[in-house]
BAFILO-872983 format. One record per atom (N, C-alpha, C): residue number from 1; residue in three letters; x, y, z. Coordinates in steps of 0.001 Angstrom, whole numbers, m for minus. Example, Ala and Ser with C-alpha at 12.3 -4.5 7.8 and 13.67 -1.06 7.14 Angstrom:
- tordren_pavex_c1_c2_c3
- 1_ALA_13190_m5690_7800 .
- 1_ALA_12300_m4500_7800 .
- 1_ALA_13200_m3300_7800 .
- 2_SER_12850_m2250_7080 .
- 2_SER_13670_m1060_7140 .
- 2_SER_12900_30_7870 .
This chain:
- tordren_pavex_c1_c2_c3
- 1_UNK_126798_100807_64692 .
- 1_UNK_126476_101431_65962 .
- 1_UNK_127618_102365_66332 .
- 2_UNK_127259_103556_66694 .
- 2_UNK_128267_104518_67109 .
- 2_UNK_128109_104807_68586 .
- 3_UNK_129095_105463_69128 .
- 3_UNK_129110_105650_70579 .
- 3_UNK_129377_107100_70935 .
- 4_UNK_128784_108020_70222 .
- 4_UNK_128990_109434_70489 .
- 4_UNK_127705_110046_71024 .
- 5_UNK_127825_111121_71803 .
- 5_UNK_126621_111758_72346 .
- 5_UNK_125668_112245_71259 .
- 6_UNK_126191_112719_70129 .
- 6_UNK_125333_113204_69049 .
- 6_UNK_124475_112083_68483 .
- 7_UNK_125086_110912_68284 .
- 7_UNK_124343_109793_67751 .
- 7_UNK_123360_109248_68768 .
- 8_UNK_123694_109328_70045 .
- 8_UNK_122793_108849_71079 .
- 8_UNK_121499_109654_71087 .
- 9_UNK_121584_110965_70854 .
- 9_UNK_120385_111794_70837 .
- 9_UNK_119432_111325_69752 .
- 10_UNK_119982_110844_68627 .
- 10_UNK_119156_110383_67526 .
- 10_UNK_118571_109005_67772 .
- 11_UNK_119265_108170_68571 .
- 11_UNK_118842_106777_68649 .
- 11_UNK_118600_106273_70063 .
- 12_UNK_118275_107154_71009 .
- 12_UNK_118032_106697_72376 .
- 12_UNK_116863_105707_72380 .
- 13_UNK_115835_106002_71655 .
- 13_UNK_114702_105095_71541 .
- 13_UNK_114684_104556_70118 .
- 14_UNK_114740_103243_69998 .
- 14_UNK_114687_102620_68695 .
- 14_UNK_113229_102381_68346 .
- 15_UNK_112803_102845_67205 .
- 15_UNK_111398_102797_66825 .
- 15_UNK_110855_101383_66660 .
- 16_UNK_111727_100384_66405 .
- 16_UNK_111198_99056_66158 .
- 16_UNK_110681_98361_67402 .
- 17_UNK_110951_98870_68599 .
- 17_UNK_110453_98249_69812 .
- 17_UNK_109104_98843_70159 .
- 18_UNK_108183_97974_70522 .
- 18_UNK_106832_98413_70834 .
- 18_UNK_106495_98027_72257 .
- 19_UNK_105599_98767_72872 .
- 19_UNK_105187_98464_74230 .
- 19_UNK_104173_97330_74192 .
- 20_UNK_104306_96397_75098 .
- 20_UNK_103397_95262_75146 .
- 20_UNK_104115_94039_75641 .
- 21_UNK_103688_92868_75174 .
- 21_UNK_104339_91646_75596 .
- 21_UNK_104528_90725_74414 .
- 22_UNK_105530_89863_74521 .
- 22_UNK_105803_88912_73461 .
- 22_UNK_106628_89519_72349 .
- 23_UNK_106556_88876_71200 .
- 23_UNK_107316_89319_70039 .
- 23_UNK_106339_89738_68961 .
- 24_UNK_106573_90907_68370 .
- 24_UNK_105713_91403_67310 .
- 24_UNK_106566_91698_66093 .
- 25_UNK_106160_91167_64940 .
- 25_UNK_106889_91361_63688 .
- 25_UNK_108362_90969_63824 .
- 26_UNK_108648_89914_64600 .
- 26_UNK_110011_89436_64753 .
- 26_UNK_110877_90256_65692 .
- 27_UNK_110323_91259_66334 .
- 27_UNK_111093_92106_67242 .
- 27_UNK_110577_91934_68668 .
- 28_UNK_111491_92005_69631 .
- 28_UNK_111112_91842_71027 .
- 28_UNK_110296_93055_71488 .
- 29_UNK_109174_92792_72137 .
- 29_UNK_108323_93871_72635 .
- 29_UNK_109003_94570_73803 .
- 30_UNK_108636_95821_74019 .
- 30_UNK_109219_96620_75098 .
- 30_UNK_108296_96639_76306 .
- 31_UNK_108895_96551_77485 .
- 31_UNK_108150_96619_78736 .
- 31_UNK_107676_98034_79011 .
- 32_UNK_108517_99028_78696 .
- 32_UNK_108206_100434_78942 .
- 32_UNK_108451_101259_77691 .
- 33_UNK_107876_102457_77683 .
- 33_UNK_108260_103468_76713 .
- 33_UNK_109251_104393_77410 .
- 34_UNK_109918_105236_76667 .
- 34_UNK_110964_106101_77224 .
- 34_UNK_110457_107004_78347 .
- 35_UNK_109235_107461_78256 .
- 35_UNK_108722_108370_79286 .
- 35_UNK_108151_107640_80500 .
- 36_UNK_108202_106309_80517 .
- 36_UNK_107675_105544_81640 .
- 36_UNK_108748_105090_82630 .
- 37_UNK_110010_105434_82381 .
- 37_UNK_111065_105006_83290 .
- 37_UNK_112215_105989_83299 .
- 38_UNK_113003_105901_84367 .
- 38_UNK_114233_106670_84517 .
- 38_UNK_115306_105722_85020 .
- 39_UNK_116521_105908_84540 .
- 39_UNK_117652_105133_85031 .
- 39_UNK_118578_106086_85754 .
- 40_UNK_118981_105692_86953 .
- 40_UNK_119895_106501_87753 .
- 40_UNK_121072_105632_88162 .
- 41_UNK_122259_106194_88087 .
- 41_UNK_123475_105506_88502 .
- 41_UNK_124199_106371_89518 .
- 42_UNK_124537_105796_90671 .
- 42_UNK_125378_106476_91644 .
- 42_UNK_126824_106176_91254 .
- 43_UNK_127491_107156_90705 .
- 43_UNK_128848_106947_90177 .
- 43_UNK_129872_106663_91266 .
- 44_UNK_129586_107037_92489 .
- 44_UNK_130524_106805_93594 .
- 44_UNK_130398_105377_94115 .
- 45_UNK_129168_104944_94371 .
- 45_UNK_128963_103603_94926 .
- 45_UNK_128791_102536_93850 .
- 46_UNK_128480_102950_92617 .
- 46_UNK_128250_101990_91542 .
- 46_UNK_126864_101371_91561 .
- 47_UNK_125970_101892_92403 .
- 47_UNK_124612_101356_92469 .
- 47_UNK_123803_101853_91276 .
- 48_UNK_122960_100970_90744 .
- 48_UNK_122141_101265_89571 .
- 48_UNK_120666_101133_89940 .
- 49_UNK_119855_102042_89426 .
- 49_UNK_118428_102060_89724 .
- 49_UNK_117629_102250_88449 .
- 50_UNK_116509_101551_88367 .
- 50_UNK_115511_101808_87332 .
- 50_UNK_114234_102185_88078 .
- 51_UNK_113755_103406_87842 .
- 51_UNK_112524_103894_88457 .
- 51_UNK_111424_103875_87399 .
- 52_UNK_110249_103383_87783 .
- 52_UNK_109134_103299_86844 .
- 52_UNK_107838_103569_87594 .
- 53_UNK_106770_103862_86858 .
- 53_UNK_105518_104219_87497 .
- 53_UNK_104392_103226_87328 .
- 54_UNK_104316_102549_86194 .
- 54_UNK_103168_101673_85967 .
- 54_UNK_103342_100329_86669 .
- 55_UNK_102211_99739_87032 .
- 55_UNK_102235_98447_87716 .
- 55_UNK_102515_97348_86693 .
- 56_UNK_103367_96398_87088 .
- 56_UNK_103723_95275_86228 .
- 56_UNK_103041_94035_86784 .
- 57_UNK_102383_93280_85911 .
- 57_UNK_101608_92134_86379 .
- 57_UNK_102391_90821_86430 .
- 58_UNK_103670_90840_86133 .
- 58_UNK_104471_89613_86155 .
- 58_UNK_105695_89806_87043 .
- 59_UNK_106164_88726_87630 .
- 59_UNK_107355_88783_88485 .
- 59_UNK_108615_88704_87629 .
- 60_UNK_109597_89514_87972 .
- 60_UNK_110864_89517_87245 .
- 60_UNK_111801_88461_87809 .
- 61_UNK_112539_87818_86924 .
- 61_UNK_113537_86854_87345 .
- 61_UNK_114929_87477_87294 .
- 62_UNK_115243_88153_86163 .
- 62_UNK_116558_88772_86012 .
- 62_UNK_116553_89736_84840 .
- 63_UNK_117619_90545_84778 .
- 63_UNK_117909_91383_83621 .
- 63_UNK_119090_90768_82897 .
- 64_UNK_119120_90928_81571 .
- 64_UNK_120286_90573_80778 .
- 64_UNK_120756_91852_80092 .
- 65_UNK_122012_92235_80348 .
- 65_UNK_122546_93406_79657 .
- 65_UNK_123298_92925_78423 .
- 66_UNK_122869_93374_77262 .
- 66_UNK_123490_93024_75989 .
- 66_UNK_124537_94078_75666 .
- 67_UNK_125803_93710_75794 .
- 67_UNK_126905_94650_75574 .
- 67_UNK_126981_95111_74121 .
- 68_UNK_126600_94274_73194 .
- 68_UNK_126652_94638_71780 .
- 68_UNK_125571_95657_71426 .
- 69_UNK_124360_95410_71892 .
- 69_UNK_123228_96275_71557 .
- 69_UNK_123012_97408_72552 .
- 70_UNK_123664_97334_73720 .
- 70_UNK_123508_98336_74788 .
- 70_UNK_122053_98444_75238 .
- 71_UNK_121449_97281_75417 .
- 71_UNK_120052_97199_75816 .
- 71_UNK_119917_96229_76975 .
- 72_UNK_118851_96368_77731 .
- 72_UNK_118550_95458_78829 .
- 72_UNK_117328_94633_78454 .
- 73_UNK_117493_93307_78502 .
- 73_UNK_116373_92389_78318 .
- 73_UNK_115834_92037_79695 .
- 74_UNK_114519_92008_79814 .
- 74_UNK_113859_91679_81069 .
- 74_UNK_113344_90252_80950 .
- 75_UNK_113796_89389_81854 .
- 75_UNK_113372_87995_81859 .
- 75_UNK_112381_87810_83005 .
- 76_UNK_111165_87384_82665 .
- 76_UNK_110115_87173_83660 .
- 76_UNK_110211_85750_84215 .
- 77_UNK_109637_85545_85387 .
- 77_UNK_109639_84214_85995 .
- 77_UNK_108854_83199_85174 .
- 78_UNK_107885_83670_84389 .
- 78_UNK_107105_82749_83556 .
- 78_UNK_107805_82442_82226 .
- 79_UNK_109037_82949_82058 .
- 79_UNK_109821_82648_80869 .
- 79_UNK_109751_83690_79763 .
- 80_UNK_108838_84632_79856 .
- 80_UNK_108749_85674_78829 .
- 80_UNK_109982_86565_78867 .
- 81_UNK_110381_87040_77703 .
- 81_UNK_111482_87993_77590 .
- 81_UNK_110974_89240_76900 .
- 82_UNK_111349_90395_77456 .
- 82_UNK_110960_91673_76868 .
- 82_UNK_112149_92618_76903 .
- 83_UNK_112158_93565_75991 .
- 83_UNK_113151_94628_76032 .
- 83_UNK_112719_95625_77095 .
- 84_UNK_113680_96219_77816 .
- 84_UNK_113331_97229_78822 .
- 84_UNK_112614_98404_78171 .
- 85_UNK_113010_98762_76955 .
- 85_UNK_112315_99827_76234 .
- 85_UNK_113197_100979_75812 .
- 86_UNK_114433_101037_76305 .
- 86_UNK_115353_102086_75896 .
- 86_UNK_116742_101495_75678 .
- 87_UNK_117517_102200_74909 .
- 87_UNK_118925_101861_74735 .
- 87_UNK_119698_102583_75840 .
- 88_UNK_120652_101901_76459 .
- 88_UNK_121395_102497_77563 .
- 88_UNK_122312_103587_77026 .
- 89_UNK_122196_104774_77576 .
- 89_UNK_122972_105922_77120 .
- 89_UNK_124453_105725_77404 .
- 90_UNK_125288_106270_76557 .
- 90_UNK_126740_106080_76622 .
- 90_UNK_127339_106554_77948 .
- 91_UNK_126738_107553_78600 .
- 91_UNK_127289_108059_79859 .
- 91_UNK_127184_107069_81014 .
- 92_UNK_126164_106210_80988 .
- 92_UNK_125996_105277_82108 .
- 92_UNK_126385_103845_81754 .
- 93_UNK_126748_103589_80510 .
- 93_UNK_127144_102230_80113 .
- 93_UNK_128268_101653_80968 .
- 94_UNK_129323_102429_81301 .
- 94_UNK_130402_101828_82105 .
- 94_UNK_129912_101267_83443 .
- 95_UNK_128873_101853_84013 .
- 95_UNK_128355_101403_85303 .
- 95_UNK_127422_100207_85140 .
- 96_UNK_126611_100213_84090 .
- 96_UNK_125727_99088_83815 .
- 96_UNK_126562_97860_83426 .
- 97_UNK_127650_98083_82718 .
- 97_UNK_128515_96972_82292 .
- 97_UNK_129100_96207_83473 .
- 98_UNK_129233_96863_84620 .
- 98_UNK_129802_96240_85817 .
- 98_UNK_128743_95741_86788 .
- 99_UNK_127491_96031_86518 .
- 99_UNK_126415_95731_87467 .
- 99_UNK_126210_94235_87666 .
- 100_UNK_126017_93854_88910 .
- 100_UNK_125622_92480_89252 .
- 100_UNK_124135_92428_89579 .
- 101_UNK_123597_93588_89971 .
- 101_UNK_122171_93714_90258 .
- 101_UNK_121751_95170_90055 .
- 102_UNK_120470_95343_89792 .
- 102_UNK_119911_96680_89596 .
- 102_UNK_118666_96791_90460 .
- 103_UNK_118544_97900_91194 .
- 103_UNK_117338_98153_91984 .
- 103_UNK_116220_98565_91026 .
- 104_UNK_115106_97878_91103 .
- 104_UNK_113959_98099_90230 .
- 104_UNK_112841_98628_91118 .
- 105_UNK_112545_99934_91019 .
- 105_UNK_111708_100608_92013 .
- 105_UNK_110505_101270_91344 .
- 106_UNK_109298_100899_91806 .
- 106_UNK_108081_101560_91326 .
- 106_UNK_107824_102768_92207 .
- 107_UNK_107548_103895_91577 .
- 107_UNK_107348_105144_92305 .
- 107_UNK_106025_105794_91902 .
- 108_UNK_105588_106696_92753 .
- 108_UNK_104433_107545_92446 .
- 108_UNK_104669_108866_93138 .
- 109_UNK_104623_109944_92395 .
- 109_UNK_104814_111295_92919 .
- 109_UNK_106114_111422_93711 .
- 110_UNK_107170_110789_93219 .
- 110_UNK_108473_110902_93841 .
- 110_UNK_108701_110014_95051 .
- 111_UNK_107720_109208_95408 .
- 111_UNK_107827_108304_96558 .
- 111_UNK_107944_106866_96077 .
- 112_UNK_108840_106096_96682 .
- 112_UNK_108991_104682_96355 .
- 112_UNK_107823_103894_96923 .
- 113_UNK_107151_103113_96089 .
- 113_UNK_106034_102279_96520 .
- 113_UNK_106475_100845_96792 .
- 114_UNK_107319_100324_95923 .
- 114_UNK_107834_98970_96064 .
- 114_UNK_109096_98843_95230 .
- 115_UNK_109895_97873_95570 .
- 115_UNK_111113_97680_94807 .
- 115_UNK_111767_96360_95128 .
- 116_UNK_112658_95960_94266 .
- 116_UNK_113413_94741_94480 .
- 116_UNK_114756_94849_93771 .
- 117_UNK_115691_94049_94233 .
- 117_UNK_116994_93968_93594 .
- 117_UNK_116923_92841_92572 .
- 118_UNK_117217_93182_91318 .
- 118_UNK_117123_92207_90232 .
- 118_UNK_118538_91864_89768 .
- 119_UNK_118890_90574_89759 .
- 119_UNK_120225_90200_89296 .
- 119_UNK_120396_90484_87805 .
- 120_UNK_121642_90766_87414 .
- 120_UNK_121960_91071_86023 .
- 120_UNK_122958_90043_85504 .
- 121_UNK_122646_89464_84358 .
- 121_UNK_123626_88654_83645 .
- 121_UNK_124048_89455_82425 .
- 122_UNK_125210_89141_81899 .
- 122_UNK_125765_89898_80783 .
- 122_UNK_125922_88989_79578 .
- 123_UNK_125452_89480_78422 .
- 123_UNK_125591_88734_77182 .
- 123_UNK_126357_89572_76176 .
- 124_UNK_126987_88892_75236 .
- 124_UNK_127804_89538_74191 .
- 124_UNK_128914_90393_74790 .
- 125_UNK_129423_89995_75932 .
- 125_UNK_130504_90748_76586 .
- 125_UNK_131789_90676_75782 .
- 126_UNK_132088_89509_75189 .
- 126_UNK_133344_89354_74431 .
- 126_UNK_133399_90307_73262 .
- 127_UNK_132255_90565_72639 .
- 127_UNK_132200_91531_71543 .
- 127_UNK_132515_92922_72058 .
- 128_UNK_132006_93240_73245 .
- 128_UNK_132247_94536_73874 .
- 128_UNK_133738_94721_74187 .
- 129_UNK_134369_93670_74700 .
- 129_UNK_135782_93767_75068 .
- 129_UNK_136667_93918_73850 .
- 130_UNK_136289_93331_72725 .
- 130_UNK_137063_93462_71488 .
- 130_UNK_137067_94908_70983 .
- 131_UNK_135977_95630_71299 .
- 131_UNK_135881_97021_70863 .
- 131_UNK_136572_97962_71816 .
- 132_UNK_137162_97446_72882 .
- 132_UNK_137919_98285_73807 .
- 132_UNK_137088_98982_74857 .
- 133_UNK_135843_98586_75038 .
- 133_UNK_134991_99231_76034 .
- 133_UNK_135169_98614_77389 .
């Protein structure tokens, strides 16, 4: 895994993740595709937002940020785990790495319809710290 902007352009979306639920072919399914969500970080306040458009039929319990893979796992209240659907870009990783919660907001035509604050737990942090990040 590399951490340069050039490599990020090639690997922002990993092809092995699929949209849907559960695990397919040994890989975690993705909740969204790249064009179904946007991530915004306020660099001054440190607030993190995930904006999405499609309706989700399950309640979220928490996010897990994987420092090694630079991905967010979505944990549902019913116990299901899914990948968010994108790899976190190198420019916003420092802010996601510090996040305790992320605003998860459904929008339509630029207007917020509903949202909630989702707690974030961090996994593989020790591996991240060994790499100097």
